[in-house]
Each structure stands twice: as structure tokens, then as C-alpha cells.
C-alpha positions as CSV (number, residue, x, y, z in Angstrom):
1,M,-12.2,-12.2,9.0
2,H,-12.4,-15.9,9.3
3,I,-8.7,-16.5,10.8
4,K,-7.3,-20.4,10.4
5,L,-4.1,-21.1,12.1
6,S,-3.2,-24.1,10.0
7,G,-2.2,-21.9,7.3
8,L,0.3,-20.6,9.7
9,I,2.1,-24.7,9.0
10,A,2.6,-23.4,5.0
11,V,3.4,-19.6,5.9
12,F,6.7,-21.8,8.6
13,G,7.4,-23.9,5.2
14,G,7.5,-21.8,2.8
15,V,10.0,-18.8,5.1
16,Y,12.1,-21.1,4.7
17,L,11.9,-23.3,1.3
18,T,13.3,-19.2,0.9
19,L,15.8,-18.7,3.3
20,M,17.2,-21.6,2.2
21,A,17.4,-20.8,-1.2
22,H,18.8,-17.6,-0.1
23,R,21.0,-19.6,1.7
24,V,20.2,-18.3,4.5
25,V,19.6,-21.1,6.1
26,P,21.6,-23.6,7.3
27,R,24.3,-21.7,8.6
28,K,26.8,-24.5,9.1
29,P,26.0,-28.0,6.7
30,K,26.8,-31.1,7.8
31,D,27.1,-31.7,4.2
32,P,28.2,-28.4,1.7
33,E,29.0,-30.3,-0.9
34,K,25.1,-32.0,-0.6
35,M,23.8,-28.5,-0.5
36,E,25.8,-26.9,-3.2
37,L,24.2,-29.7,-5.0
38,W,20.4,-29.2,-3.8
39,H,21.6,-25.4,-4.6
40,R,22.5,-25.7,-7.9
41,K,19.1,-28.3,-9.1
42,F,16.2,-26.6,-6.9
43,G,17.8,-23.1,-6.0
44,K,16.4,-20.6,-8.5
45,M,12.9,-22.9,-8.0
46,S,13.0,-22.5,-4.2
47,K,13.4,-18.1,-5.1
48,V,9.8,-18.7,-6.8
49,L,8.2,-21.6,-5.1
50,G,8.7,-20.1,-1.2
51,P,6.8,-17.0,-1.3
52,L,4.5,-18.9,-3.1
53,L,4.0,-21.1,-0.5
54,V,3.8,-18.5,2.1
55,G,1.4,-16.5,-0.3
56,F,-0.9,-19.6,0.0
57,G,-0.1,-20.1,3.5
58,L,-1.6,-16.5,4.1
59,L,-4.5,-16.5,1.4
60,E,-5.5,-20.2,4.2
61,F,-4.7,-18.3,7.0
62,F,-7.3,-15.3,6.6
63,G,-9.8,-17.6,5.4
64,V,-9.6,-16.6,1.3
65,L,-8.5,-20.7,0.9
66,T,-11.6,-22.7,2.5
67,S,-8.4,-25.1,3.5
68,Y,-5.2,-25.6,2.9
69,S,-6.5,-29.3,2.2
70,N,-9.1,-28.2,-0.9
71,V,-6.0,-25.8,-2.0
72,Q,-6.9,-28.1,-5.1
73,T,-10.1,-25.9,-5.9
74,A,-7.4,-22.8,-5.4
75,R,-6.4,-21.5,-9.7
76,M,-3.4,-19.6,-9.4
77,T,-2.0,-17.3,-12.4
78,M,1.5,-16.2,-12.0
79,H,2.1,-12.9,-14.3
80,R,5.5,-11.6,-13.2
81,V,8.3,-13.6,-11.3
82,Q,11.4,-11.3,-10.1
83,A,9.7,-8.3,-11.4
84,G,10.7,-4.6,-10.9
85,T,14.4,-2.7,-10.4
86,P,15.1,-0.2,-8.0
87,D,14.7,3.2,-7.8
88,E,17.0,5.8,-6.3
89,S,15.3,5.4,-3.3
90,G,16.5,1.9,-3.3
91,W,12.8,0.2,-3.4
92,V,10.7,-1.1,-6.2
93,T,7.9,-0.4,-7.3
94,A,4.9,-2.9,-7.2
95,E,2.0,-2.9,-9.4
96,S,-0.5,-6.0,-9.3
97,T,-1.7,-6.6,-12.8
98,Y,-4.4,-7.4,-12.5
99,G,-5.5,-5.8,-8.4
100,K,-4.0,-2.1,-10.0
101,F,-3.5,-1.7,-6.8
102,S,0.3,-0.6,-5.8
103,V,2.7,-0.8,-2.7
104,K,6.9,0.2,-2.5
105,L,8.8,-3.7,-1.6
106,P,12.8,-4.3,-0.6
107,V,13.4,-6.2,-3.4
108,P,12.2,-7.5,-7.5
109,F,8.6,-8.6,-6.7
110,N,6.4,-12.1,-7.6
111,D,2.8,-10.6,-9.1
112,F,-0.1,-13.6,-9.2
113,T,-3.7,-13.7,-9.0
114,V,-5.9,-17.1,-6.5
115,E,-8.7,-17.1,-7.9
116,D,-10.9,-20.4,-5.6
117,T,-13.4,-21.7,-7.5
118,N,-15.4,-23.1,-4.5
119,S,-18.5,-21.6,-4.8
120,S,-18.5,-22.1,-0.8
121,S,-15.9,-20.3,0.1
122,L,-17.2,-16.5,0.4
123,V,-14.3,-15.0,-1.7
124,R,-14.0,-15.0,-5.1
125,K,-9.6,-15.0,-5.8
126,A,-6.6,-12.7,-4.5
127,E,-4.7,-10.5,-6.3
128,M,-1.3,-10.3,-4.9
129,V,2.3,-9.5,-4.7
130,G,4.9,-10.6,-2.8
131,C,9.0,-10.8,-2.4
132,T,10.9,-12.1,1.3
133,N,14.4,-9.9,1.5
134,S,17.8,-11.4,1.1
135,V,17.7,-12.3,5.6
136,G,14.1,-13.6,4.3
137,I,11.6,-10.4,5.9
138,K,8.4,-11.3,4.0
139,F,6.6,-8.9,2.3
140,T,3.0,-9.0,0.9
141,A,0.0,-7.1,-0.4
142,S,-2.9,-8.3,-1.6
143,R,-6.6,-6.9,-3.2
144,I,-9.5,-9.3,-1.9
145,F,-12.8,-10.5,-3.9
146,Y,-15.6,-11.6,-1.9
147,R,-18.8,-13.3,-3.8
148,S,-21.6,-11.6,-2.1
149,S,-21.8,-7.3,-1.3
150,G,-21.2,-6.9,2.3
151,T,-19.0,-9.5,3.3
152,A,-15.8,-7.5,3.6
153,A,-17.6,-5.6,6.1
154,K,-18.4,-8.1,8.1
155,M,-14.9,-9.7,7.6
156,F,-13.1,-6.2,8.6
157,E,-15.2,-6.4,11.2
158,K,-14.1,-9.3,13.0
159,Q,-10.5,-7.8,13.0
160,K,-11.1,-5.2,16.0
161,L,-10.9,-7.8,18.0
162,G,-7.3,-9.6,16.6
163,G,-9.6,-11.7,14.2
164,G,-8.8,-15.0,16.3
165,L,-4.6,-13.7,15.3
166,P,-2.3,-15.3,18.3
167,G,-1.6,-12.2,20.3
168,A,-2.9,-9.1,19.1
169,I,-2.7,-5.9,19.4
170,V,-5.0,-3.7,16.7
171,T,-4.6,-0.3,16.5
172,S,-7.2,1.0,14.8
173,G,-7.8,4.5,12.4
174,Q,-7.9,5.7,8.3
175,V,-6.0,5.1,5.8
176,N,-7.1,7.8,2.7
177,G,-9.8,7.7,4.2
178,Y,-11.0,4.1,4.7
179,E,-11.3,2.2,8.1
180,S,-8.4,0.2,8.6
181,H,-6.7,-1.7,11.1
182,D,-3.2,-2.4,12.3
183,I,-1.8,-5.6,13.6
184,T,1.0,-6.5,15.3
185,F,0.8,-10.6,16.4
186,G,3.0,-14.0,16.9
187,E,4.5,-16.0,19.0
188,K,8.7,-16.1,20.3
189,S,10.0,-17.5,16.4
190,A,8.0,-15.2,14.4
191,L,5.7,-12.2,14.6
192,A,4.0,-10.3,12.1
193,R,2.5,-6.6,11.3
194,E,-0.5,-5.6,9.5
195,R,-2.9,-3.3,7.8
196,T,-5.8,-4.2,6.4
197,I,-8.4,-1.9,5.2
198,L,-11.5,-2.2,3.9
199,V,-12.5,-0.5,0.6
200,G,-16.7,-0.4,-0.7
201,D,-17.2,-4.1,-0.9
202,E,-13.2,-5.6,-1.1
203,I,-9.9,-5.6,1.6
204,Y,-6.4,-4.9,1.1
205,V,-4.0,-6.4,3.5
206,L,-0.7,-5.6,3.4
207,I,1.2,-8.1,5.8
208,V,5.5,-7.7,7.2
209,E,6.4,-10.9,8.5
210,W,10.1,-12.3,10.4
211,R,11.7,-14.3,12.7
212,A,12.4,-12.7,16.3
213,G,16.0,-11.2,16.8
214,Q,14.8,-8.6,13.3
215,E,12.4,-6.9,14.4
216,T,14.8,-3.9,14.7
217,S,15.1,-4.4,10.6
218,A,11.5,-5.5,10.0
219,N,9.5,-2.5,12.3
220,S,12.1,-0.1,9.9
221,L,11.1,-0.8,6.6
222,V,7.2,-1.6,7.3
223,P,6.2,2.4,7.8
224,I,7.8,2.6,4.0
225,F,5.4,-0.1,3.1
226,F,2.4,0.2,5.2
227,D,2.2,3.8,3.9
228,S,2.5,3.5,-0.6
229,L,0.2,1.7,-0.9
230,I,-1.5,3.4,-3.9
231,F,-5.5,2.3,-4.6
232,P,-6.9,1.7,-8.2
233,K,-7.7,4.8,-9.9
């Protein structure tokens, strides 16, 4: 895939906004009264906007959006916000409204479509579901539709070498008979694990992101999330 590191700015900004909305940061606000006022005014909205900003950042990062400065060419449609109810295992089944795939997520999720109207973009649209848990670990699952046949295979092939991701460690394999790459990447302050699956002329991307110090918790959740993917019938 064509990697754009500038997308990480939006990702980190979205994660921080989400953490603020869930009162994870700042741990000891300098002015608690002003912080409480912010939560009353913007807290609920930020719980939605934070994950969306992360979503846009990821789309740019993986070349789904041609440029973050060209986000105006992207049209987003929100289908559901904070949807789903945990089952007996504590996980929520998140089904993409128009992507028709489903995954298990640890908390209620957002379900949305991002279409890139820029005709020069390789990607036509991405169907996404995602959430951020109470400690700020971010989960995103996307089904990416390309404009031209054969593009997905070319993008997938680039992932064998890590696709330009920082510190990438790649393990190739198969998921339900489809070729896949599992990639661990990141830097000291932020880490992530990704599973990319080639299905015909489409690519599925599952990503879990976390901050330094959350490795044990994140790595215990990754297998459940990755292995829960159910493809459209």
C-alpha cells in the first residue's frame, strides 16, 4: 500500500481527543473546573469525533485518501454511533452496514462509509467499523474498494516488505484461504498490530493501536478481534 506518515498526525490527535473525552487524560488537570466545563460542552461530541479523526488518519496513512489536505474530496456517511450491546463474553458484534462484514469489538462501535470523490485516487470507498475502549486502545476494521481491477493485489504485495511502516515486522499467512499479512509496527510512544487480507479486488484491514505501556492489555485483545472477522456471504 502507499503509506503516508502524515496520517499519523490525525491518528494521534484523534486518540488524544478520545482519551480526553473518556477522562483518561489529563490525569491531573491544572484547572479541574475548566476541564469539567469542557466535558459538559464537548465531551459527548468528542467521543464521536475522536474515533472519526483516527479513521480519517488511517485512511490517509494507507493511501485511501490521496492527501489529508484533500480531505474535502472525501465524503463520509455515518450510519450508527456507539452501536451494539455486549454479549455474554463481553464483546460486541459489529457489522458494517454496507461492507457486510462483521468483527467482535470490546465496546460499542461507530459504523461509517468514507468515499473518495477524487478520480485520481486508487480507492473508491472504504466501509469501516471501529471503537476506542476506556483506556484508549483503538480498534478499526475496514473493507477497501479500489477503482480498478488488480490494484488491490499490487497494494497487498507492497505489504510484504512492511509497506513503509516504522519498525515493521511482517508475518505472511492465510485467513480462511485468503492471503494475509500480519504486521507489528510503531515507535516507542505508540504501537500497532495490523492484519491485511486480500480478497479478490478488495482488501480488508484490521488494526489495533495502543500507547506505550499498554502492550499486555492490547496483545490479549488482538487475537479475539483479528480472528472474529466474518466475510460477507
